[in-house]
C-alpha positions in Angstrom: -87.7 119.5 115.8 -85.5 122.4 115.0 -84.8 122.7 111.3 -80.7 122.4 110.8 -77.7 122.8 108.3 -74.5 120.7 109.1 -71.1 122.3 107.5 -69.8 119.5 105.9 -67.3 122.2 104.1 -66.0 125.2 105.7 -64.2 126.7 102.9 -61.5 129.4 103.0 -63.4 131.6 105.8 -67.2 131.3 106.3 -68.9 132.8 109.4 -72.9 134.0 110.0 -73.2 137.5 109.2 -76.5 140.0 109.8 -76.6 143.7 109.7 -73.9 144.3 112.6 -74.6 145.3 116.0 -74.3 149.3 115.5 -74.0 151.2 118.2 -71.7 149.8 120.9 -68.2 151.5 119.9 -68.6 153.4 123.1 -67.8 149.9 124.4 -64.7 148.9 122.4 -67.5 146.8 119.9 -67.2 147.0 115.9 -70.3 147.1 114.2 -69.0 144.2 112.3 -72.3 142.4 109.9 -71.8 141.5 106.3 -69.8 143.3 104.3 -71.8 143.6 101.0 -75.3 144.4 102.3 -77.2 144.6 99.2 -76.1 141.5 98.3 -76.7 139.9 101.9 -80.1 142.4 102.0 -81.1 140.5 98.5 -80.1 137.0 99.5 -82.5 137.3 102.2 -85.5 138.8 100.1 -85.2 136.1 97.6 -85.6 133.6 100.1 -88.4 135.7 102.4 -86.6 136.7 105.4 -86.7 140.1 106.6 -83.1 142.5 106.0 -81.6 141.6 109.0 -82.2 138.2 109.1 -78.2 136.1 109.7 -76.8 134.5 106.8 -73.6 133.1 105.7 -70.6 135.1 104.4 -68.8 132.8 102.2 -64.7 133.6 101.0 -63.9 133.4 97.5 -63.6 129.1 98.2 -67.3 128.9 98.8 -68.7 126.1 100.8 -70.9 122.7 101.5 -73.6 121.9 104.2 -76.5 119.9 103.9 -80.2 120.3 105.4 -81.8 118.3 107.5 -85.6 119.2 106.7 -87.1 120.7 103.4 -85.4 124.1 103.1 -85.1 127.1 100.8 -82.1 128.9 100.0 -80.5 131.8 97.6 -77.0 132.7 96.7 -76.0 136.5 95.9 -72.8 138.6 96.0 -69.7 137.1 94.4 -71.1 134.8 90.9 -70.4 131.0 91.7 -71.1 127.5 90.9 -74.6 126.0 93.0 -75.1 122.2 93.1 -77.4 120.9 94.6 -76.3 117.0 95.2 -74.3 117.2 92.5 -76.5 118.8 90.1 -76.1 122.5 89.4 -78.8 124.8 90.5 -79.6 128.9 90.2 -77.5 131.1 91.3 -79.4 134.9 92.6 -82.8 132.5 92.8 -84.6 131.0 95.6 -83.7 127.2 95.2 -85.9 124.4 97.1 -83.8 121.8 98.8 -85.3 118.5 100.3 -84.2 116.6 103.3 -81.0 115.5 103.8 -79.9 117.6 100.4 -75.7 118.7 100.1 -75.8 122.2 99.0 -72.3 123.2 97.5 -71.4 126.4 97.2 -68.0 127.1 94.5 -65.3 129.1 94.5 -66.7 132.3 93.5 -65.7 133.3 89.7 -65.2 137.0 89.7 -65.0 138.9 93.5 -64.6 137.5 96.6 -67.4 136.6 98.8 -70.5 135.3 98.5 -73.6 135.3 100.7 -76.1 132.1 101.8 -79.5 133.1 102.7 -82.1 130.0 104.4 -85.7 130.8 105.0 -86.2 131.6 108.0 -82.4 132.8 108.5 -79.8 131.2 111.0 -80.8 131.2 114.7 -77.9 130.6 116.5 -78.2 133.0 119.5 -77.6 136.8 119.4 -74.8 138.6 121.2 -75.2 142.4 121.9 -78.3 142.7 119.3 -76.2 140.3 116.7 -75.6 136.7 115.3 -72.9 138.3 113.6 -69.1 136.7 113.6 -66.3 139.9 114.5 -63.4 138.6 113.8 -61.5 141.5 115.9 -63.1 140.9 119.3 -64.3 137.3 119.1 -68.1 138.5 119.5 -70.7 136.0 117.9 -70.0 132.6 116.7 -66.6 130.9 115.6 -66.4 131.2 112.1 -67.4 127.7 110.7 -65.6 124.5 111.0 -66.3 120.4 109.3 -69.4 119.1 111.3 -70.8 122.3 113.2 -74.6 122.8 113.3 -76.4 125.8 112.8 -80.1 126.4 113.8 -83.0 127.8 111.3 -85.3 129.5 112.3 -88.9 128.9 111.2 -89.9 131.0 107.3 -91.8 134.2 108.0 -92.9 134.0 104.3 -93.1 132.8 100.9 -89.9 132.9 99.1 -90.1 135.8 96.4 -89.5 135.4 93.0 -88.7 137.7 91.0 -88.1 138.7 86.5 -85.3 140.4 86.9 -82.1 140.5 89.9 -80.1 143.8 90.1 -76.8 142.0 91.1 -74.0 144.4 90.6 -70.6 142.8 88.9 -67.4 142.6 91.2 -65.2 145.6 90.1 -62.6 145.1 87.4 -61.2 148.3 89.0 -62.5 150.4 92.6 -62.9 153.6 92.3 -63.1 155.4 96.1 -64.6 158.6 96.6 -63.1 159.6 99.3 -63.0 162.8 101.6 -60.7 164.2 103.1 -59.6 164.9 106.9 -60.0 164.6 109.7 -56.2 164.0 109.5 -54.9 165.1 106.4 -52.9 167.5 107.8 -50.6 165.2 109.0 -49.5 164.7 105.2 -47.8 166.6 102.4 -49.1 168.1 99.3 -47.0 165.8 97.2 -49.0 162.7 99.9 -51.9 163.9 99.3 -51.0 164.1 94.9 -49.8 160.4 95.2 -52.7 159.3 97.1 -55.1 160.3 94.4 -53.5 160.1 91.1 -52.1 157.1 91.7 -53.0 153.5 91.1 -53.4 151.2 93.8 -53.9 146.7 94.2 -56.1 145.4 96.4 -53.0 143.5 98.9 -53.3 139.5 99.8 -53.4 140.1 103.1 -56.6 142.1 103.4 -59.2 140.6 105.5 -62.8 141.6 107.0 -61.0 144.3 109.5 -59.2 146.2 106.8 -58.6 146.5 102.9 -54.6 146.9 102.7 -53.5 148.6 99.6 -50.1 148.1 97.5 -48.3 150.5 96.0 -46.5 154.5 96.5 -46.3 155.3 100.2 -48.3 157.8 101.4 -45.5 160.6 103.2 -46.3 162.6 106.5 -45.4 165.7 107.0 -44.5 164.8 110.8 -44.0 161.9 112.9 -45.2 160.4 116.3 -49.0 158.8 117.0 -52.1 160.7 117.3 -53.5 159.7 120.8 -55.8 157.0 120.4 -59.3 158.5 118.5 -62.5 157.1 117.4 -62.4 155.3 114.0 -65.4 155.2 111.4 -66.6 152.7 109.0 -64.4 153.7 105.9 -61.5 155.6 107.7 -58.2 155.2 105.7 -55.7 155.2 108.0 -51.7 155.6 107.0 -49.3 153.5 109.0 -45.8 154.1 108.9 -45.4 151.7 106.3 -47.1 154.3 103.8 -49.9 152.1 102.7 -53.4 152.9 103.2 -55.8 150.5 105.1 -59.6 151.3 105.1 -61.0 150.1 107.5 -64.1 147.7 107.2 -67.0 146.0 109.6 -64.7 144.5 111.6 -61.9 147.8 112.1 -61.2 148.6 115.9 -63.1 151.5 117.2 -60.1 153.5 118.2 -56.8 154.2 116.5 -53.3 156.3 117.1 -52.2 156.7 113.3 -53.7 159.9 111.2 -56.7 159.0 109.4 -56.2 161.0 105.8 -59.7 160.4 104.8 -63.1 158.4 104.8 -64.8 156.5 101.8 -68.6 156.9 102.6 -70.5 154.4 104.0 -72.5 153.8 100.6 -69.1 152.7 98.5 -68.1 150.7 101.3 -69.6 147.4 100.1 -67.8 147.4 96.7 -64.4 146.4 98.9 -65.7 143.2 99.9 -65.9 142.0 96.7 -62.3 143.7 95.5 -60.1 140.2 95.0 -56.4 140.2 95.3 -54.4 142.6 92.8 -57.8 144.4 92.0 -56.7 148.2 91.0 -58.1 151.2 93.2 -57.9 154.9 92.7 -59.1 157.1 95.0 -61.5 159.9 93.7 -61.2 163.3 96.2 -65.0 164.3 97.0 -64.5 168.2 97.8 -66.9 169.1 100.3 -64.9 170.8 102.9 -64.7 174.7 102.1 -65.1 175.3 106.2 -63.1 173.4 107.6 -60.3 174.7 104.9 -61.2 178.4 105.7 -61.4 177.6 109.8 -57.4 176.5 109.3 
């Protein structure tokens, strides 16, 4: 009999996520996958899963699920209260669940997204090699709803205990390194100064597609739109409003608004835990003398 979990409380937005489906941008399919991949990998490691096993990604309000066979679970990412049948349980550690137990992952006390990994992983059918829910393309399982039942895979190895767990605190202020280009020449010198010297704030309209920022608008040097061109993870696109958008895991693969710069991939996971209102600053990385000479 296949082990399963049933969704009792889906929370604000809970999705199935693994490490995504890279390599399909030419088909118009984003990478998707867990926004905070270090937290996702840690949750899997704690329960003995390979790094790419599928887990649940919650948003702000957590979720509650019931297991129908004994299972081991770990919750990482945004700190939150964790209860098993009403009793407190350890966060960022393996927790053994008896058959029929209700696991309640509470609201995030800081940050935005928590990761719930079960030993064996979520075993929904993969699409293009991934079980990730992609909000933009609609690939993968739909966001969870009350009553949904998810299959679990067979555990591969025992859960891994840890004396010290390397958990990164959600940012009080988000400082994002910014490599200028490829379309920084679409903006005035004053716009570049505005972007790199101002303090922005995370907008409540942010989601898995993009981190939207409120603050001083970035002024263009030219009007109109570009022919649609490829977009990458971490691209900072500036729509006509002038308010920057940092593209995240479910971002479109093409776009016609100019990209003023790109956030290096290693800095993107921190955006997953930036709650609405979090201050954001861009720190320019000067790595383009050849392009400057060419221009």
